[in-house]
C-alpha positions as CSV (number, residue, x, y, z in Angstrom):
1,M,-41.0,-66.5,-153.0
2,K,-38.4,-66.2,-155.7
3,N,-38.3,-70.0,-156.0
4,E,-42.0,-70.2,-156.7
5,N,-41.6,-67.6,-159.4
6,L,-38.7,-69.5,-161.0
7,D,-40.7,-72.7,-160.8
8,I,-43.6,-71.1,-162.6
9,L,-41.3,-69.5,-165.2
10,D,-39.7,-72.9,-165.8
11,E,-43.1,-74.5,-166.3
12,V,-44.2,-71.9,-168.8
13,N,-40.9,-72.2,-170.6
14,K,-41.3,-76.0,-170.7
15,G,-44.8,-75.6,-172.1
16,A,-43.8,-73.1,-174.7
17,T,-40.9,-75.2,-175.8
18,M,-43.0,-78.3,-176.0
19,G,-45.6,-76.5,-178.0
20,M,-43.0,-75.2,-180.5
21,N,-41.5,-78.7,-180.8
22,A,-44.8,-80.3,-181.4
23,I,-45.8,-77.8,-184.1
24,H,-42.4,-78.2,-185.7
25,Y,-42.7,-82.0,-185.7
26,V,-46.2,-82.0,-187.3
27,S,-45.7,-79.2,-189.7
28,E,-43.7,-81.4,-192.1
29,K,-46.7,-83.7,-192.3
30,V,-49.3,-81.0,-193.2
31,G,-50.2,-80.7,-196.9
32,D,-52.8,-78.1,-196.5
33,E,-51.2,-74.6,-196.9
34,T,-53.9,-72.8,-195.0
35,F,-53.5,-75.1,-192.0
36,K,-49.7,-74.7,-192.3
37,K,-50.1,-71.0,-192.0
38,V,-52.3,-71.4,-188.9
39,L,-49.7,-73.6,-187.4
40,D,-47.0,-71.0,-188.1
41,V,-49.0,-68.4,-186.3
42,E,-49.5,-70.7,-183.3
43,Y,-45.7,-71.5,-183.3
44,N,-45.0,-67.8,-183.2
45,K,-47.3,-67.3,-180.3
46,Y,-45.4,-70.0,-178.4
47,K,-42.1,-68.3,-179.4
48,Q,-43.3,-65.0,-178.1
49,I,-44.1,-66.5,-174.7
50,Y,-40.7,-68.3,-174.7
51,N,-38.9,-65.1,-175.4
52,R,-40.8,-63.3,-172.7
53,V,-39.9,-66.0,-170.2
54,N,-36.3,-65.7,-171.1
55,D,-36.3,-61.9,-170.8
56,L,-38.0,-62.1,-167.4
57,Y,-36.0,-65.0,-166.0
58,S,-32.9,-62.8,-165.4
59,N,-34.9,-60.8,-162.8
60,Y,-35.1,-63.9,-160.6
61,S,-32.0,-65.9,-161.4
62,D,-28.6,-65.6,-163.0
63,K,-29.2,-69.0,-164.7
64,T,-31.3,-69.7,-167.8
65,P,-34.8,-71.4,-167.7
66,H,-34.9,-75.1,-167.6
67,E,-35.3,-76.6,-171.1
68,T,-37.1,-79.7,-172.1
69,N,-34.6,-82.6,-172.1
70,H,-33.8,-84.8,-175.0
71,M,-36.0,-87.6,-173.6
72,E,-39.1,-85.4,-173.5
73,K,-38.3,-84.2,-177.0
74,M,-37.9,-87.7,-178.3
75,M,-41.1,-88.9,-176.6
76,T,-43.0,-86.0,-178.2
77,W,-41.5,-86.7,-181.6
78,S,-42.1,-90.5,-181.5
79,G,-45.6,-90.0,-180.2
80,I,-46.4,-87.8,-183.2
81,Q,-44.7,-90.2,-185.6
82,M,-46.7,-93.1,-184.3
83,S,-50.0,-91.2,-184.2
84,T,-49.7,-89.9,-187.7
85,M,-48.3,-93.0,-189.3
86,T,-51.6,-93.9,-191.0
87,D,-53.5,-90.6,-190.6
88,K,-51.9,-87.3,-191.5
89,S,-55.2,-85.4,-191.8
90,N,-55.7,-81.9,-190.5
91,S,-58.2,-83.5,-188.1
92,K,-55.7,-85.9,-186.6
93,I,-52.9,-83.3,-186.3
94,S,-55.3,-80.8,-184.8
95,E,-56.4,-83.5,-182.3
96,L,-52.8,-84.3,-181.3
97,L,-52.0,-80.6,-180.8
98,M,-55.2,-80.0,-178.8
99,Q,-54.4,-82.9,-176.5
100,G,-51.0,-81.4,-175.6
101,T,-52.4,-77.9,-175.4
102,N,-55.2,-79.0,-173.0
103,M,-52.5,-80.5,-170.7
104,G,-50.8,-77.1,-170.7
105,I,-54.0,-75.3,-169.9
106,I,-54.7,-77.6,-167.0
107,E,-51.2,-77.2,-165.6
108,G,-51.4,-73.4,-166.1
109,R,-54.8,-73.0,-164.5
110,R,-53.6,-75.1,-161.5
111,L,-50.5,-72.9,-161.1
112,L,-52.7,-69.8,-161.3
113,N,-55.2,-71.1,-158.7
114,Q,-52.6,-72.5,-156.3
115,N,-50.0,-69.6,-156.3
116,H,-51.4,-66.4,-154.9
117,D,-48.2,-64.8,-153.9
118,I,-46.3,-64.8,-157.1
119,E,-44.9,-61.6,-158.6
120,P,-47.3,-59.7,-160.9
121,D,-45.0,-60.0,-163.9
122,V,-44.8,-63.8,-163.5
123,E,-48.6,-64.0,-163.0
124,N,-49.1,-62.0,-166.2
125,I,-47.0,-64.2,-168.3
126,L,-48.6,-67.3,-166.9
127,N,-52.0,-66.0,-167.5
128,D,-51.1,-64.8,-171.0
129,F,-49.8,-68.3,-171.7
130,V,-53.0,-70.0,-170.5
131,V,-55.2,-67.6,-172.5
132,M,-53.0,-68.1,-175.6
133,Q,-53.4,-71.9,-175.3
134,E,-57.2,-71.6,-174.8
135,D,-57.3,-69.5,-177.9
136,S,-55.2,-72.1,-179.7
137,V,-57.7,-74.8,-178.8
138,E,-60.5,-72.7,-180.3
139,T,-58.5,-72.2,-183.5
140,L,-57.6,-75.9,-183.8
141,K,-61.2,-77.0,-183.2
142,K,-62.0,-75.8,-186.7
143,Y,-59.7,-78.4,-188.2
144,L,-61.2,-81.4,-186.3
């Protein structure tokens, strides 16, 4: 069972890291100060989840959570650069972030639905992460 818990924590950590990276990459392209503040709030929500995973991880392993590798970071960065080359509007940036967030929601819901024997603390953080992403989508919809 511990392996299942570690796998889930690794997935949540990966999702939180990718969310933080994506927001970091697009923030420099945002000219609207109100939207920048919204993105800062979203970034901090991902950071809180990331910190919770790192705090909890030691209960299941003496290692650290798997991080996103350089290739994944580079693919995220280059995808954002290409997608915003001609359109840096709030709408375009919101759309890009929502696409990534929706992938995280799908993966998180799948993990919740398919893993019934995970520890309650792992289930709580996974559920909180999914709900946080669902809330993020609702927030980002206002900028489409």
